[in-house]
C-alpha positions in Angstrom: -5.4 -16.1 2.5 -1.8 -16.4 3.7 0.6 -19.2 3.0 -1.9 -21.9 3.5 -4.1 -20.6 0.7 -1.3 -21.0 -1.9 -0.3 -24.4 -0.7 -3.9 -25.7 -0.9 -4.4 -24.3 -4.4 -7.1 -21.9 -3.5 -5.5 -19.2 -5.5 -5.6 -21.4 -8.6 -9.3 -22.2 -7.9 -10.1 -18.5 -7.6 -8.3 -17.9 -10.9 -10.3 -20.7 -12.6 -13.5 -19.3 -11.2 -12.7 -15.9 -12.7 -11.5 -17.6 -15.9 -8.3 -15.6 -15.5 -5.4 -17.8 -14.6 -2.9 -14.9 -14.9 -4.3 -12.9 -12.0 -2.4 -10.6 -9.7 -2.2 -11.2 -6.0 -1.9 -8.8 -3.1 -0.3 -9.4 0.3 0.6 -7.4 3.4 4.0 -7.6 5.1 4.1 -7.8 8.9 5.8 -4.9 10.7 6.9 -6.3 14.1 10.5 -5.7 13.2 12.9 -4.7 10.4 13.6 -8.3 9.7 9.9 -8.7 8.7 10.0 -5.6 6.5 13.1 -7.0 4.8 11.0 -9.9 3.6 11.2 -13.4 5.0 11.2 -16.7 3.1 7.9 -17.9 4.5 6.2 -15.1 2.7 8.2 -14.4 -0.4 8.9 -18.0 -1.0 5.2 -18.7 -1.2 4.6 -16.0 -3.8 7.7 -17.1 -5.8 6.1 -20.5 -6.4 2.7 -19.0 -7.2 4.1 -16.4 -9.7 6.4 -18.8 -11.4 3.6 -21.3 -12.0 1.7 -19.2 -14.5 3.1 -16.5 -16.9 1.6 -13.1 -16.3 1.1 -13.5 -12.5 2.3 -10.6 -10.4 2.6 -9.7 -6.7 1.3 -6.5 -5.2 3.0 -6.1 -1.8 2.0 -3.7 0.9 5.2 -2.6 2.6 5.2 -1.0 6.1 7.6 2.0 6.4 8.3 1.7 10.1 8.3 -1.4 12.4 6.7 -1.7 15.9 3.6 -0.3 17.5 1.7 2.9 16.8 3.6 4.8 19.4 6.8 4.8 17.4 8.9 3.0 20.0 10.3 0.7 17.4 10.7 -3.1 17.3 11.0 -5.1 20.5 13.4 -7.6 19.0 15.7 -8.0 16.0 17.7 -5.3 14.3 17.2 -1.9 15.9 15.4 -3.4 19.0 14.4 -0.7 21.4 15.3 2.2 19.1 12.5 4.6 18.4 11.5 5.0 14.7 10.2 8.0 12.8 9.6 9.4 9.3 12.1 12.1 10.0 14.9 9.5 10.5 13.8 7.7 7.4 14.0 10.9 5.4 17.7 11.0 6.3 18.3 7.6 4.8 18.7 5.9 8.2 16.7 2.9 7.3 17.8 2.5 3.6 19.7 -0.7 4.3 16.6 -2.6 5.3 14.9 -1.7 2.0 18.0 -2.7 0.1 17.7 -6.1 1.7 14.0 -6.2 0.8 14.9 -5.6 -2.9 17.6 -8.2 -2.7 15.2 -10.7 -1.3 12.6 -10.0 -3.9 15.1 -10.4 -6.7 16.4 -13.6 -5.1 12.8 -14.9 -4.9 12.2 -14.1 -8.6 9.8 -11.4 -7.6 11.7 -8.5 -9.3 8.5 -7.2 -11.0 6.6 -6.8 -7.7 4.4 -3.7 -7.3 5.1 -2.1 -3.9 2.6 -0.1 -1.9 5.0 1.8 0.3 3.5 3.1 3.5 -0.1 2.7 2.2 -2.8 5.0 3.7 -0.2 7.3 5.2 -2.7 10.1 5.5 -4.8 8.2 8.0 -4.1 8.1 11.7 -3.9 4.3 12.1 -0.3 3.3 11.1 3.1 4.0 12.6 4.1 5.8 9.5 1.1 8.2 9.6 1.8 11.7 8.1 -0.9 13.9 9.5 0.9 17.3 9.5 2.7 19.4 6.9 6.1 18.5 8.6 5.4 14.8 8.6 4.2 15.0 5.0 7.5 16.4 4.0 9.3 13.7 5.9 7.1 11.0 4.3 7.9 12.3 0.8 11.6 12.4 1.5 11.6 8.9 3.1 9.6 7.5 0.1 12.3 8.9 -2.2 15.1 7.4 -0.1 13.5 4.0 -0.2 12.9 3.9 -3.9 16.4 5.1 -4.7 17.9 2.5 -2.3 15.8 -0.3 -3.8 16.5 0.6 -7.4 20.2 0.5 -6.6 20.1 -3.2 -6.1 21.1 -5.3 -9.2 18.1 -6.9 -10.8 15.5 -4.6 -9.1 14.9 -2.3 -12.1 11.5 -3.8 -12.7 10.1 -3.1 -9.3 7.2 -0.6 -9.4 6.1 1.8 -6.6 2.7 3.1 -5.6 2.0 6.3 -3.7 -1.1 5.2 -1.9 -3.2 7.4 0.3 -6.7 6.6 1.5 -9.7 8.6 0.4 -10.3 10.9 3.3 -11.9 14.3 3.5 -9.9 15.6 6.4 -6.4 16.0 4.9 -4.5 18.5 7.1 -2.5 19.8 4.1 -2.6 19.7 0.3 -1.8 16.2 -0.8 1.0 17.6 -3.1 3.0 18.2 0.1 3.4 14.4 0.5 4.3 13.8 -3.1 7.8 12.2 -3.3 8.4 13.1 -7.0 7.5 11.9 -10.4 10.8 10.1 -10.7 10.1 7.7 -7.9 6.3 7.0 -8.3 4.9 4.6 -10.9 1.3 4.6 -9.8 -1.0 6.9 -7.9 -3.1 4.5 -5.8 -6.2 5.4 -3.9 -7.8 3.2 -1.3 -11.6 3.5 -1.6 -14.0 1.5 0.6 -17.7 0.7 0.4 -18.4 2.5 3.6 -20.2 5.6 4.8 -20.8 6.9 8.3 -23.9 8.9 7.2 -27.0 8.1 9.2 -29.3 5.4 7.8 -26.7 4.1 5.4 -24.9 1.0 6.8 -25.6 -1.6 8.1 -28.3 -2.5 5.7 -31.5 -3.7 7.4 -32.3 -7.3 7.0 -35.6 -6.4 5.4 -34.3 -3.7 3.1 -35.9 -3.6 -0.3 -33.9 -3.4 -3.5 -34.8 0.3 -3.8 -33.7 1.1 -0.3 -30.4 -0.7 -0.8 -29.9 1.4 -4.0 -30.6 4.6 -2.2 -28.3 3.8 0.6 -25.5 2.8 -1.7 -26.0 6.0 -3.7 -24.9 7.9 -0.5 -21.7 5.9 -0.5 -21.0 6.7 -4.2 -21.7 10.4 -3.5 -19.1 10.3 -0.8 -16.6 8.7 -3.2 -17.4 11.1 -6.0 -17.6 14.3 -4.0 -16.0 13.6 -0.6 -16.9 17.1 0.7 -16.2 18.4 -2.8 -12.5 18.5 -2.2 -10.7 15.2 -2.5 -13.2 13.0 -4.2 -12.5 10.8 -7.2 -12.4 13.6 -9.8 -9.6 15.3 -7.8 -7.5 12.2 -7.9 -8.1 11.6 -11.6 -6.8 15.1 -12.2 -3.9 14.6 -9.8 -2.7 11.4 -11.5 -3.1 13.0 -14.9 -1.0 16.0 -13.9 1.8 13.7 -12.8 1.4 11.5 -15.9 0.8 8.4 -13.8 -1.9 5.7 -14.0 -4.5 5.8 -11.3 -4.9 2.6 -9.4 -7.5 1.5 -6.8 -5.4 -0.9 -4.7 
């Protein structure tokens, strides 16, 4: 949707179509540089106007943990240009100042109740902040703790909420608990689940598929979500969230 959607009133039209004017909205922050992760007015200012227009509206913001490309070489411009980035450095508190600035900018934009998906889908291999080994899992957990502590230290940021948000994947290289940053810094356990399956004869659906064939194929997807190689399926995550006394979210 982006900025143009809010300006044109498309969000309001969507809320009216749902008959729910006080809907929540989700957005993703860019990660080309630390200045992007700190939150820029073009993005936060758009959501400020939208949230203030109707009581009960709330922003869910996906926050990159590291700027720059997949290779970890860091941003090409702006603060820290040319300096490599890593979860290990984040775990030391090296980048805390950028997240303090993000909290300050959220508060200044009247978005102090935003829900933040910090380093979403960290267990996958597709983001700069990927944590695919036991060592990186520990660094991710420590970095997450650093960020939340830094952001909560900002006046007015006490209502920010934080989501620990892996993707549902069967090939974890370690027990998920190793990446858990602590009950004191997590408000929601989030789990990204997609309507997808790589099993043969599942997707894409044939153009001439009957209702019954569609049902059978979609049942394979649900089996993957429910069982997921009988290790990290949905029942596991229900139990995981309950053990940590956190609500389970499907971001």
